[in-house]
N, C-alpha and C positions, 0 to 999 in steps of 0.2 A: 362488320356491322356496324354499317350505319349507325353511330347516336347512341352504344354501348359503349359508356364510364367505366373505365379502368380504376378501381381505388389504389390509393399510394403506398396500400399497405402491400399488394398486391405487385407492385413492382420493384425487380432486383434493384438491389443501391448500386454504386456507381466505385468501385473499387476507391478506397482511400477518400472517401466523403464525408466520412466522421474521423479521418486521423487531426486534422489541428486542433479539434475537440479533445481528443484525447490526449496528444502530445500536451496540451496545456493543464487540464487535469493533472499531467504527471508532471510539470515542471511545479507548479503552485503548490502540488502535496512533495515535494522534493524539498520545495522552499522552506515552508513550515515546518516538517519533517526536521531538519537541519536546525533551523530557527532555535526550536525549541530543545531543542540536545543541548547545541553550543552554548544559549542563554542559561543550561541549566547546570550546566560541566562547567563552563569557565565565569558566568555572569553571578554564578551566587555561590553561596557555601552548603549546598546541600550535600556535595563529594564528604565535608566534615561534620554537617550535625542531622543524615539522615536517620530515621525517618522524617518526613515536613507529612503531618496530620493537617489534610487540607478538611474533609468534612466526616463525620463519625464510620463511613466507608469507604473513604479514600485516603491514603497515604501519595506520598510523592517519597520513591526511594532512591534507593542503586544497585544495580543487579548490571554486572558486564556480561552478556550471554553467549559465549565463545561456540555456543550450538545452533543449531536452528529452530524454529518455533518450536514452542514450551521448552526450549532446554533441550532438547535430544541431540542426540548425536556433537555432545563437547570435544572440542578440540582443544588442543593444550600445545599442538606442534604448530609453528608455521605453513607446513604443508598443509595440514589440516585447514588453516588458515585463509589459506589462499585455494584453496581447494571450493571452500565453500563461499567464496569472494567472487571465484569464478562460474561456478553454478547460477548464483544469483544474477550476473554481467548474462551469461550465455541466457538464461532466463529471460530477461528483458526485452532482449533481440527478439528471443523466438515470440515472445509476446508484440513486439515492436510491426512484425507483421501479420500476426491475429486481430492486430489494430487497423492497419490495412485495409483490412477484410470487413472489419464491422460491420454490421446492418443495422444497427439504429444509435442512440445517444446512448443510453441507458446501458448498453456492452459497451459503447467507446469510455465512456465514464470511467467503468468498473475495469479497463483494461487500462486504462489510466492511472488508476490506483493502486493497482497492484503493480505497473513499469514505478512508478515513482516513492511506492515502497519499497520494492527490491533495491532501485538505485540506492535509496538512503540509507537502507540497512548494508548496504555492499558500502557505503563510503566513510562508515564506521569501521568495518570492520580493516578497510583500506588504511585507517590516522589513527585508528586504537589499538585494532588487533582485536574488536570486539562489538558487538550491538550494547548499546547505551540502551537500556531498559528504565522506566521510572517509575509508571504508572501502575499504583497497586488496589486495587478494587477487592473489600473484604465486606465479609457480612458475618458478626459470630465468629467462628470457629471456621464457617468456609471463608476459602480466599484464593483468587482468580490468580491464575499468571501474572508475573509484571510484564508491562509490555511498554509500547510508545508508539509516538505516532502513524508512524510507516504500517506496525503489525498491526491497527487498528483498520488504517486502509486498505490494507492487503485483504482483511477479512470482509471488508464490504463490498470487494471492487470485486472477490468472488463470488458474492451473495448476487450483486449486481447484474452480474455476469450470466448467473446460472437463470435470474429470474428475469433479465431482459426478453425472451419470446415472451412471457405469460403479461409482463405489464403493457398496456396498453398506451400509457401517455407516454409521449416522447420518440415513439419508432419510429420510424422512418419517414420522419420529418423534416424539413428543410437542414441543412444542417448551418446556414448560419446566423 
């Protein structure tokens, strides 16, 4: 059909088109996650003087999470530690292949956040035997779980992945 235009959003994306973006996000998130953790663990006295009251609703504290999200499935053995570490690393590899097939920037950023967060928490398990969590939000008697930068990135990444088909800005745009 001569003269008909096909919109960019109806074209399939080439495989790997957003791979570089997702890997950049993963690397940046991993760097920020590890920098915050290492600074608080080794560059401050938080381990000895916690909690630090940052605002009336935010504290920095020290929690060594030997389980998965929300402290579930706590592992006190070396076998459990390495099983959870392996699960994180395998998930990261699977997500890498998913990232290669990402259809838009938002999905790629979401996957990148999850990969960076999973690797950041896996590094904690390898080096420390547990994940270092330190951010504690609370309001009155309500207390949210203690988490870290990697945990927050994973949650945001999942939200972006789920929402990406419904968001119009940035979808299927030029990867440059």
